[in-house]
C-alpha positions in Angstrom: -45.6 -0.2 -8.8 -48.1 2.6 -8.7 -49.5 3.8 -12.0 -51.4 7.1 -12.2 -53.1 8.2 -15.3 -54.8 11.3 -16.7 -54.7 14.7 -15.2 -53.8 13.4 -11.8 -50.5 12.0 -13.1 -49.3 15.5 -14.0 -49.5 16.8 -10.4 -48.9 13.8 -8.1 -46.1 12.9 -5.7 -45.7 9.4 -4.2 -43.7 8.3 -1.1 -41.0 5.8 -1.4 -39.5 4.1 1.6 -35.7 3.8 1.3 -33.2 2.2 3.6 -30.7 5.0 3.4 -28.8 3.6 6.4 -27.9 0.4 4.5 -27.0 2.4 1.3 -24.7 4.7 3.3 -23.0 1.8 5.1 -22.4 0.0 1.9 -20.9 3.1 0.3 -23.6 3.4 -2.4 -24.7 6.9 -1.4 -23.1 9.8 0.6 -23.8 10.3 4.3 -25.9 13.4 3.4 -27.9 11.5 0.8 -27.4 14.4 -1.7 -26.3 12.0 -4.4 -29.6 10.0 -4.5 -31.1 9.9 -8.0 -34.3 8.4 -9.2 -35.1 7.7 -12.8 -38.3 7.2 -14.9 -38.7 4.0 -16.9 -37.2 6.0 -19.8 -34.1 6.8 -17.8 -34.9 10.4 -17.2 -34.1 11.8 -13.7 -37.3 12.7 -11.7 -37.7 15.3 -9.1 -37.6 14.1 -5.5 -37.0 15.3 -2.0 -36.3 13.5 1.3 -38.7 14.0 4.2 -36.8 15.5 7.1 -38.6 13.2 9.6 -36.7 10.0 9.9 -34.3 11.7 7.4 -31.1 10.6 5.7 -29.4 7.7 7.5 -32.7 6.1 8.6 -33.7 2.5 7.8 -37.1 3.9 6.7 -36.4 7.3 5.1 -39.3 8.7 3.1 -38.4 10.1 -0.3 -41.1 11.8 -2.2 -41.0 11.3 -6.0 -42.8 13.4 -8.6 -45.0 11.1 -10.7 -46.0 12.2 -14.2 
């Protein structure tokens, strides 16, 4: 877990490596990855976007999460 505090927390994004290939194959997400959702500890959805390099369906897809 990465904890960012202070002013930096309000304007930071962090990468998360996700095995979207396994999630698609197991039927947990759609093949276009458009149904991925990430939540804060409070259960609130957080902004995110998938990096097009590697992309959806990759074993090491990079998803950027808004922190703060």
